[in-house]
C-alpha positions in Angstrom: 130.2 54.5 99.5 132.6 52.1 98.0 135.1 52.8 100.8 132.5 52.1 103.4 131.6 48.7 101.9 135.3 47.7 101.8 135.8 48.7 105.4 132.6 46.9 106.4 133.7 43.8 104.6 137.2 44.0 106.1 135.7 44.4 109.6 133.4 41.4 109.1 136.3 39.4 107.9 138.3 40.3 111.0 135.3 39.2 113.2 135.2 35.8 111.6 139.0 35.4 111.9 138.8 36.2 115.7 135.8 33.8 116.3 136.9 30.5 117.9 136.8 27.3 115.8 134.1 24.7 116.5 131.2 27.0 117.0 131.9 27.8 120.6 131.3 31.4 121.8 133.9 31.2 124.6 137.1 33.1 124.1 140.4 31.5 124.7 141.8 32.3 128.3 144.3 35.1 128.5 147.5 34.2 130.2 148.4 36.4 133.1 151.8 38.1 133.2 154.5 36.5 135.3 154.5 37.8 138.9 157.9 38.4 140.5 157.5 38.8 144.2 161.1 38.8 145.5 161.3 39.2 149.3 160.4 41.7 152.0 164.1 42.6 152.5 164.8 44.0 149.0 168.2 45.8 148.9 168.1 49.3 147.4 169.0 52.9 147.9 166.5 55.5 149.2 165.5 57.6 146.2 162.7 59.6 147.7 162.9 59.7 151.5 159.6 61.6 152.0 157.4 60.8 155.0 153.9 59.7 154.1 151.1 57.6 155.5 148.3 55.2 154.5 145.1 56.8 153.3 142.4 56.5 156.0 140.0 55.0 153.5 142.6 52.3 152.5 143.6 51.3 156.1 144.8 48.9 156.9 147.0 48.6 153.8 148.7 45.3 153.0 152.4 45.2 152.7 153.7 42.7 150.1 157.0 40.9 149.3 156.7 42.2 145.7 154.9 44.8 143.7 151.8 42.6 143.0 148.6 41.9 144.9 149.4 38.2 144.4 152.7 38.4 146.4 152.8 37.3 150.0 151.4 39.7 152.6 153.9 40.3 155.4 151.9 42.8 157.4 149.5 45.7 157.4 149.9 49.4 157.9 147.2 51.5 159.6 146.3 55.1 158.8 148.1 57.9 160.5 151.3 55.8 161.0 154.2 57.8 159.6 156.1 55.8 157.0 159.0 56.6 154.7 158.6 56.3 150.9 161.9 55.0 149.4 161.0 54.6 145.7 158.4 53.1 143.4 158.2 50.6 140.5 155.6 50.0 137.7 154.6 46.4 137.6 153.7 44.5 134.4 150.1 45.5 134.7 151.0 49.2 134.7 150.3 49.7 138.5 152.7 51.6 140.7 153.9 50.3 144.0 156.1 52.0 146.6 158.8 50.4 148.7 157.9 51.6 152.3 161.1 51.8 154.3 161.5 48.9 156.7 158.3 47.2 155.6 157.9 46.2 151.9 155.8 47.0 148.9 152.5 48.9 149.2 150.1 49.6 146.3 150.3 53.4 145.6 146.6 54.0 145.6 146.6 53.2 149.3 149.2 55.8 150.1 148.9 59.6 150.8 150.2 61.4 147.7 150.2 58.2 145.7 153.5 57.0 147.2 157.0 57.8 146.2 157.9 60.4 143.5 161.1 58.8 142.5 161.5 55.4 140.7 163.6 52.6 142.1 166.8 52.0 140.2 166.6 49.1 137.8 168.9 46.2 138.6 
């Protein structure tokens, strides 16, 4: 019983510490992670080399200059078009993106087999 009261008091104390000053119920804005887009002609070695395609339900899939949705779209890939998976990266949001040979970055959820199996070498 005593442990429960201590934990309850500690939890309530934490709630009050997290509450914003001035009586406002709005939380402070969360800053987004920096997005690095690079360019659509990223130099690298082919790590995977498998042939894949865009999932029919995801077509057309946007091709970006970097591994983020906020990066510039340089084109679109339709379903059924054979493409080569070169390698993948994990962005700062924990999402994986594949470098599609000759095109650019495509979000792995849009690719058959979830994109490349091999990570891109870090530079």
